[in-house]
C-alpha positions in Angstrom: 210.0 -142.8 14.5 210.6 -144.5 11.3 210.8 -147.9 13.1 207.3 -147.3 14.8 205.9 -146.2 11.4 207.3 -149.4 9.9 205.9 -151.5 12.7 202.6 -149.9 12.4 202.6 -150.6 8.5 203.4 -154.3 9.1 200.7 -154.6 11.7 198.1 -153.3 9.3 199.5 -155.5 6.6 199.2 -158.6 8.8 195.5 -157.7 9.3 194.6 -157.1 5.7 196.8 -159.1 3.4 195.7 -162.6 4.6 192.2 -161.6 3.5 192.9 -160.3 0.1 191.3 -163.4 -1.3 188.0 -162.3 0.3 188.4 -158.9 -1.1 188.8 -160.1 -4.6 185.8 -162.5 -4.3 183.7 -159.6 -3.3 185.1 -157.5 -6.2 184.3 -160.2 -8.7 180.6 -160.4 -7.3 180.2 -156.7 -7.4 181.7 -156.2 -10.9 179.6 -159.0 -12.4 176.2 -158.8 -10.6 175.3 -155.2 -9.6 172.7 -153.5 -11.9 175.5 -151.7 -13.8 177.8 -154.8 -13.9 178.7 -157.1 -16.6 175.9 -159.7 -16.1 173.3 -157.9 -13.8 171.5 -160.3 -11.4 169.3 -158.9 -8.7 169.4 -162.0 -6.8 173.3 -162.5 -6.7 173.8 -158.8 -6.2 172.3 -159.3 -2.7 175.7 -160.8 -1.7 177.4 -157.4 -2.2 176.4 -155.4 0.8 176.5 -158.2 3.4 180.1 -159.1 2.3 181.2 -155.5 2.4 179.5 -154.5 5.7 179.9 -157.6 7.6 182.1 -160.3 6.1 185.2 -158.2 5.2 185.5 -156.1 8.4 184.9 -159.3 10.6 187.6 -161.2 8.7 190.0 -158.3 9.3 189.1 -158.1 12.9 189.4 -161.8 13.4 192.9 -161.8 11.7 193.9 -158.9 13.7 192.8 -160.3 17.1 194.4 -163.7 16.3 197.8 -162.0 15.4 197.7 -160.6 19.0 196.3 -163.4 21.1 195.7 -166.6 19.0 192.3 -168.0 18.4 190.7 -166.5 21.4 191.9 -163.1 20.2 190.4 -163.7 16.8 187.1 -164.7 18.3 186.8 -161.7 20.7 188.1 -159.3 18.0 185.1 -160.3 15.7 182.7 -159.9 18.6 183.9 -156.4 19.4 183.9 -155.4 15.8 180.2 -156.4 15.4 179.3 -153.4 17.8 181.2 -151.0 15.5 179.5 -152.4 12.3 176.0 -152.0 13.8 176.7 -148.6 15.2 177.6 -147.0 11.8 176.2 -146.6 8.5 179.3 -147.0 6.5 181.7 -149.9 6.0 183.7 -150.2 9.2 187.2 -151.5 8.1 189.0 -148.8 10.2 186.8 -149.8 13.1 187.7 -153.5 12.5 191.5 -152.5 12.5 191.0 -150.7 15.9 188.7 -153.2 17.7 190.4 -156.3 16.5 193.9 -155.7 18.1 192.4 -154.0 21.0 190.2 -156.9 21.8 193.1 -159.3 21.3 195.3 -157.3 23.6 192.5 -157.3 26.2 192.0 -160.9 26.3 195.8 -161.6 26.2 196.2 -159.5 29.3 193.3 -161.2 31.0 194.8 -164.6 30.3 198.1 -163.4 31.8 196.3 -162.1 34.8 194.5 -165.4 35.6 197.4 -167.7 34.5 197.8 -170.4 37.1 194.9 -169.1 39.2 192.0 -171.1 37.7 191.0 -174.3 39.5 191.2 -177.5 37.6 187.9 -178.3 35.9 186.9 -174.7 35.5 189.3 -173.8 32.7 186.6 -174.1 29.9 184.1 -172.1 32.0 186.5 -169.2 32.6 187.7 -169.2 29.0 184.2 -169.1 27.4 182.8 -166.6 29.9 185.8 -164.3 29.7 185.4 -164.0 26.0 181.6 -163.5 26.3 181.7 -160.8 28.9 184.7 -158.9 27.7 183.5 -159.2 24.1 180.2 -157.9 25.0 181.8 -154.7 26.8 184.0 -154.2 23.8 181.2 -154.4 21.4 179.2 -151.8 23.3 182.2 -149.6 23.4 182.5 -149.9 19.7 179.0 -149.3 19.1 178.9 -145.9 20.9 182.5 -144.5 20.3 184.0 -145.6 16.9 181.0 -144.9 14.8 180.6 -141.3 16.0 184.4 -140.7 15.5 184.2 -141.9 11.8 181.1 -140.0 11.1 182.6 -136.8 12.3 185.7 -137.5 10.2 183.6 -138.0 7.1 181.7 -134.8 7.7 185.0 -133.0 8.1 186.5 -134.4 4.8 183.3 -133.4 3.0 183.6 -129.8 4.3 187.3 -129.6 3.2 186.6 -131.0 -0.2 183.6 -128.5 -0.7 185.8 -125.6 0.4 188.5 -126.4 -2.1 186.0 -126.9 -4.9 184.5 -123.6 -4.1 187.8 -121.8 -4.4 188.9 -123.3 -7.7 191.7 -125.3 -6.1 190.5 -128.6 -7.7 193.8 -130.6 -7.9 194.2 -130.1 -4.1 191.0 -132.0 -3.5 192.9 -135.2 -4.1 194.6 -134.6 -0.6 191.3 -135.3 1.0 189.6 -137.5 -1.5 192.3 -140.3 -1.7 192.7 -140.8 2.0 188.9 -140.7 2.4 188.5 -143.4 -0.3 191.0 -145.7 1.4 188.9 -145.3 4.5 186.1 -146.8 2.4 184.2 -143.4 2.3 184.4 -143.1 -1.4 180.8 -143.8 -2.0 179.7 -141.2 0.6 181.9 -138.5 -0.8 181.0 -139.3 -4.5 177.4 -139.6 -4.3 176.9 -137.1 -1.4 179.1 -134.3 -2.7 180.5 -134.6 -6.2 177.6 -136.2 -8.1 175.1 -133.6 -7.0 177.5 -130.7 -7.9 178.3 -132.5 -11.2 174.6 -133.0 -12.2 173.9 -129.3 -11.7 176.9 -128.4 -13.7 176.1 -130.9 -16.5 172.6 -129.6 -16.7 174.0 -126.2 -17.6 177.1 -127.0 -19.6 176.6 -130.6 -20.8 179.6 -132.0 -18.8 181.3 -131.8 -15.4 184.8 -132.4 -14.1 183.1 -133.5 -10.8 182.4 -136.9 -12.2 186.0 -137.5 -12.6 187.2 -136.6 -9.1 186.5 -139.9 -7.4 185.9 -142.3 -10.3 189.2 -141.9 -12.2 190.8 -145.6 -12.1 194.2 -144.3 -12.9 195.6 -143.6 -9.3 194.6 -147.1 -8.0 195.9 -148.8 -11.2 199.3 -147.2 -10.6 199.5 -148.6 -7.0 198.5 -152.1 -8.0 200.9 -152.1 -11.0 203.8 -151.1 -8.6 202.8 -154.1 -6.4 202.7 -156.3 -9.5 206.1 -155.3 -10.6 208.1 -154.8 -7.4 206.4 -156.6 -4.4 206.9 -160.2 -3.2 204.9 -163.0 -1.8 201.0 -162.7 -1.6 200.7 -159.1 -2.5 202.6 -159.6 -5.7 200.7 -162.7 -6.7 197.1 -161.1 -6.0 198.0 -157.9 -7.7 197.2 -158.9 -11.4 193.7 -160.1 -10.3 193.1 -156.9 -8.4 194.2 -154.9 -11.5 191.5 -156.6 -13.7 188.9 -156.0 -11.0 189.8 -152.3 -10.3 190.5 -151.2 -13.8 187.9 -153.1 -15.9 185.4 -153.8 -13.1 185.6 -150.4 -11.6 185.7 -151.7 -7.9 188.2 -149.4 -6.5 188.0 -150.8 -3.0 190.1 -153.6 -4.2 193.3 -151.5 -4.0 192.5 -150.0 -0.6 194.0 -152.9 1.4 197.3 -152.6 -0.5 197.6 -149.0 0.7 196.4 -149.9 4.2 199.2 -152.5 4.4 201.7 -149.7 3.7 200.1 -146.4 4.6 202.9 -144.1 3.1 201.6 -145.4 -0.3 198.7 -143.1 0.0 201.1 -140.4 -1.4 200.8 -142.3 -4.8 197.2 -142.0 -5.5 197.1 -138.4 -4.2 199.9 -137.5 -6.6 198.2 -139.5 -9.5 194.8 -138.0 -8.8 196.1 -134.4 -8.6 198.0 -134.9 -11.9 195.0 -136.2 -13.7 192.7 -133.3 -12.3 195.3 -130.8 -13.4 195.2 -132.2 -16.8 191.5 -132.2 -17.0 191.4 -128.7 -15.6 193.7 -127.5 -18.3 191.9 -129.3 -21.2 188.4 -128.4 -19.9 187.5 -132.1 -19.6 184.7 -133.8 -17.9 182.0 -136.4 -18.1 178.3 -136.1 -19.2 177.0 -138.2 -16.3 178.2 -140.2 -13.2 180.4 -143.1 -14.2 179.4 -146.1 -12.1 181.2 -148.3 -11.4 184.4 -146.3 -12.0 185.9 -148.7 -14.6 187.8 -147.7 -17.7 184.7 -148.8 -19.7 182.2 -146.7 -17.8 184.3 -143.6 -17.7 185.0 -143.7 -21.4 181.3 -144.4 -22.1 180.4 -141.3 -20.2 183.0 -139.1 -22.1 181.5 -136.2 -24.1 181.6 -136.6 -27.9 185.1 -135.8 -29.2 186.9 -135.9 -25.9 187.2 -139.6 -25.3 191.0 -139.4 -26.0 191.3 -136.6 -23.6 189.7 -138.4 -20.9 191.8 -141.5 -21.6 195.0 -139.6 -21.5 194.0 -138.1 -18.0 193.6 -141.7 -16.8 196.9 -142.8 -18.3 198.7 -139.7 -16.7 197.1 -140.6 -13.3 198.2 -144.1 -13.5 201.7 -143.3 -14.6 202.4 -140.7 -11.8 200.9 -142.9 -9.1 203.1 -145.9 -10.4 206.2 -143.7 -10.4 205.5 -142.5 -6.8 204.6 -145.9 -5.4 207.3 -147.9 -7.1 210.3 -146.8 -4.8 208.2 -147.6 -1.6 207.0 -150.9 -2.7 210.7 -151.8 -4.1 212.3 -150.6 -0.9 210.0 -152.6 1.3 210.8 -155.7 -0.7 214.5 -155.2 -0.8 214.5 -154.6 3.0 213.0 -158.0 3.5 215.6 -159.8 1.3 218.8 -157.8 1.2 221.8 -158.0 3.5 223.5 -155.5 5.7 226.4 -153.8 4.3 228.7 -155.1 6.9 228.6 -158.8 7.0 229.3 -159.3 10.7 230.6 -156.8 13.2 231.1 -157.9 16.8 230.2 -155.1 19.1 231.0 -155.8 22.9 228.9 -152.8 23.8 225.9 -154.7 22.3 226.3 -157.5 24.7 226.7 -155.8 27.9 225.8 -158.0 30.8 226.6 -161.2 28.9 229.6 -163.5 29.2 231.0 -162.2 26.0 231.2 -158.7 27.4 233.6 -159.9 30.1 236.2 -161.9 28.3 235.8 -161.0 24.6 234.6 -164.4 23.6 231.3 -165.4 22.0 229.8 -168.0 24.2 226.3 -168.6 22.9 224.8 -168.2 19.3 221.1 -168.8 18.8 219.5 -169.3 15.4 215.9 -167.9 15.7 212.9 -168.3 13.5 209.2 -167.9 14.2 208.4 -171.2 15.8 211.9 -172.4 16.6 211.4 -175.9 15.3 212.4 -175.8 11.6 214.7 -173.5 9.6 216.5 -172.3 12.7 216.9 -175.9 13.9 218.4 -177.0 10.7 220.6 -173.7 10.5 221.9 -174.3 14.0 222.8 -177.9 13.3 224.7 -177.0 10.3 226.5 -174.1 11.8 227.3 -176.3 14.9 228.9 -178.8 12.7 231.1 -176.1 11.1 232.2 -175.0 14.5 232.8 -178.5 15.8 234.9 -179.4 12.6 237.1 -176.4 13.5 237.1 -177.2 17.2 235.7 -173.9 18.1 234.2 -173.8 21.7 230.9 -172.2 21.3 227.3 -173.2 22.1 225.1 -173.1 19.2 221.3 -173.7 19.6 217.9 -172.5 18.2 214.8 -171.0 19.5 211.6 -169.3 18.7 212.1 -165.6 18.0 209.9 -164.6 20.9 211.7 -166.8 23.4 215.5 -166.2 22.7 217.6 -167.0 25.8 218.7 -163.9 27.7 222.3 -165.2 27.7 222.6 -165.2 23.9 225.6 -163.4 22.7 224.7 -163.4 19.0 221.3 -164.0 17.3 221.0 -165.2 13.7 217.6 -164.6 12.0 216.2 -163.8 8.7 215.6 -160.0 7.9 211.9 -160.2 8.1 212.3 -161.1 11.8 214.9 -158.6 12.7 212.5 -156.2 14.6 211.2 -159.1 16.7 214.7 -160.2 17.4 215.6 -156.6 18.7 212.7 -156.7 21.0 213.3 -160.1 22.3 217.2 -160.0 22.7 218.2 -156.4 22.8 221.5 -157.4 24.6 222.7 -159.6 21.7 224.5 -158.9 18.5 222.4 -159.5 15.4 223.4 -161.4 12.2 220.9 -160.9 9.5 220.8 -163.6 6.9 218.9 -164.5 3.8 219.5 -168.2 3.8 220.0 -170.6 6.8 222.0 -173.1 4.9 224.5 -170.9 3.1 225.0 -167.1 3.6 228.0 -164.7 3.5 227.0 -163.4 6.8 227.4 -166.9 8.4 230.8 -167.2 6.9 231.7 -163.8 8.3 230.3 -164.9 11.6 232.5 -168.1 11.5 235.6 -166.1 10.8 234.8 -163.9 13.8 234.5 -166.9 16.0 237.8 -168.2 14.8 239.4 -164.9 15.6 237.8 -164.4 19.0 237.3 -167.9 20.4 240.2 -169.6 18.6 240.2 -173.1 17.1 241.6 -176.5 18.4 243.5 -178.3 15.6 243.1 -181.5 17.5 239.4 -181.3 17.3 239.4 -180.7 13.6 237.6 -183.5 11.6 235.4 -184.5 14.5 232.5 -184.7 12.1 228.9 -184.3 12.6 227.6 -185.5 15.8 224.1 -187.0 15.9 222.6 -188.7 18.9 221.9 -192.4 18.3 218.7 -192.9 20.3 217.6 -195.8 18.1 214.6 -196.0 15.9 211.6 -193.7 16.8 208.2 -192.8 15.2 209.2 -189.3 14.1 209.8 -190.4 10.6 208.1 -193.6 9.1 208.4 -194.8 5.5 204.6 -194.0 4.9 205.6 -190.3 5.7 207.5 -190.2 2.5 206.1 -189.5 -0.8 208.2 -189.2 -4.0 207.7 -188.5 -7.7 204.9 -185.9 -7.0 203.7 -183.7 -9.7 204.6 -180.0 -9.4 202.0 -177.8 -7.7 201.7 -174.5 -5.9 203.6 -173.7 -2.8 200.4 -173.5 -0.8 199.1 -176.8 -2.1 202.5 -178.5 -1.2 202.4 -177.1 2.3 198.8 -178.1 2.8 199.7 -181.7 1.5 202.5 -181.9 4.0 200.3 -180.6 6.9 197.5 -183.1 5.9 200.1 -185.9 6.0 201.2 -184.8 9.6 197.6 -184.8 10.5 196.9 -188.4 9.1 200.0 -189.6 10.9 198.7 -188.5 14.2 201.4 -185.9 14.8 199.3 -182.6 14.8 195.7 -181.5 14.9 193.9 -180.1 11.8 194.4 -176.3 12.6 198.2 -176.8 12.5 197.8 -177.0 8.6 196.7 -173.4 8.4 199.4 -172.4 10.9 201.9 -173.7 8.4 200.5 -171.5 5.6 200.5 -168.5 8.0 204.1 -169.2 8.8 205.0 -169.2 5.1 203.4 -165.7 4.8 205.6 -164.5 7.5 209.0 -165.5 6.0 209.7 -168.2 3.4 210.8 -171.6 4.8 212.9 -172.3 1.7 216.4 -173.0 2.9 218.3 -173.4 -0.4 219.7 -176.3 -2.2 216.3 -177.3 -3.3 214.9 -177.8 0.2 212.1 -176.3 2.0 210.9 -177.2 5.6 207.4 -175.7 6.2 206.1 -175.8 9.7 203.6 -174.0 11.9 203.9 -170.7 13.8 205.0 -170.5 17.4 201.5 -170.0 18.7 200.5 -173.3 17.0 202.7 -175.5 19.1 199.7 -176.4 21.2 198.2 -178.2 18.1 201.3 -180.5 17.9 200.5 -184.0 19.5 203.9 -185.5 19.0 207.1 -184.7 17.0 206.9 -185.8 13.3 208.4 -185.2 9.9 207.0 -185.9 6.5 208.9 -185.6 3.2 207.4 -184.7 -0.1 209.6 -185.0 -3.2 209.0 -183.1 -6.3 211.2 -183.9 -9.3 210.0 -180.9 -11.2 210.1 -178.6 -8.1 207.7 -176.4 -6.3 208.0 -172.5 -6.7 209.1 -170.9 -3.4 209.3 -167.4 -4.8 212.3 -167.2 -7.1 213.6 -170.7 -6.1 212.4 -174.2 -6.7 212.1 -176.7 -3.9 212.4 -180.4 -4.7 212.2 -181.7 -1.1 209.3 -180.2 1.0 209.9 -181.4 4.6 207.0 -180.8 6.8 207.8 -180.5 10.6 206.0 -180.7 13.8 208.2 -180.6 17.0 207.2 -181.1 20.6 210.7 -181.6 22.2 213.9 -182.2 20.2 213.1 -185.6 18.8 213.0 -184.3 15.3 216.4 -182.6 15.5 218.2 -185.9 15.0 216.6 -186.1 11.5 217.4 -182.5 10.7 221.0 -183.2 11.7 221.1 -186.1 9.3 219.6 -183.8 6.7 222.3 -181.2 7.4 224.9 -183.8 7.0 223.5 -185.0 3.8 223.9 -181.4 2.3 227.6 -181.8 2.6 227.6 -184.7 0.1 226.5 -183.4 -3.3 225.9 -187.0 -4.6 223.6 -188.0 -1.7 221.7 -184.7 -1.9 221.1 -185.4 -5.6 219.8 -188.9 -4.9 217.5 -187.5 -2.3 216.2 -184.9 -4.7 215.6 -187.3 -7.6 215.2 -190.8 -6.3 212.1 -193.0 -7.2 212.4 -195.1 -4.0 211.3 -193.7 -0.6 213.5 -196.1 1.0 216.6 -194.0 -0.1 215.3 -191.0 1.7 214.2 -193.0 4.7 217.5 -194.8 5.1 219.3 -191.4 4.7 217.3 -189.5 7.3 216.0 -192.1 9.8 
């Protein structure tokens, strides 16, 4: 059950997190230009609603569909979601998260059904009309079905909230308000329920706690601070900007994607909101009028005379409680992606039933797996193969895409973030989870297990690294190597490598974006100052021929907590590029040579070492 929940959370994250930049752009536009913004502009404020209603849901739908079925899945996901958007009066983010993957799944199954059955010359016709017809049907389905369901959900939440208020159970209203907010129903609930009740109370008493039920920025602030402190990757990097937009701009929608990416985090704003409401109830606090937008500035501006500090304390309490609840979940998720199993390697014959290892106790085939099977796994496999050959251990060591692991694999080596996909692709194999393909304690333990089970041949020791000598080829050219580059962001370095591959005629332009997507999945930093960015497995069709480019950064490029001084962009069709990776692997054994590669001012030094 827990695995299914985690898988669901990762699926939501893969839909939402790549589009955080769009949410931030919309947040800035809203905070700045709406009538109650910092610099009101009726002209520019016209961007707000179209971006919220159309752009953001369509981006999510496209991303979700593409995750399932590539570019075709992205296109049909956006088409299907258009029907949901038009069929509802509220922003259809949940509809997009339903229709995007559904449409991607439909087109993927259709493509499997017709695979090999379309006559030559009719491929484009079938591809275009299949998306058009199926997309139309799914858009109609979304128009009539999803909008109705969400409308009924909104009405149900409104009735529950009204009942709780009527029975003086105000802190419990958070159980309904916070999930509703994350479903982007915040404006409907606030303006449709709380504001009318609050205005009536304020008319009689001069203030109302109703104005603090939805607009309190504390719960969302706590979640964003937890991401800022404990998350990794894009979520951590984008959190500071989101804090500014949410807390000072009052655009609460900016933190909703962070919760949708990890649904269990909804407990944090619920707890934070309930704590704040309990404090406000005990201190008889409220606002004199609705705070719109719900920024710290607007809320304090609407505080009654003499109660500004009380209102501020409630926000602080909400933020602290939300942060405390959210932090363990965010920290645990980050640790799960980077920590190692307690047992370094345990060979389990029962896990390899049906393989050759199960019959004679030996390990016959080890597969290093990464997303595309062309970069980190290839280099990792090459280096580990060298270690087994030096010891004379008889075992096949190869590499593959995580979704195409050979069925006869006895052991599969992968990064932790790919562990679930490895389990689905190779359930028969023993799994070794690592953090670094070049040097990891689990790889050392695996080597010891190989020595124990397969034995070693003393006569074969010292055989050294075996690299095919196929003569010169076009995979690496001198002009593919740039040295002495000024430090820049990881994304800029990866894009530079991708564009160099494009200019060299190795890949098509979309491969560059695939390299950036691959980095979001799991870091391509290998250790020892080297990163090897490459495209995702579904981008192999964009590779025209195998090629490698080398970017040297004397000051380094930040890849998370590490700095890469050599960024080696890879595009592989067959295995031509593996020779160069083997050379690179060999250079890692020579500290002096490695330092020359990382610091030389002459591209020929790198070329001669790797060609």
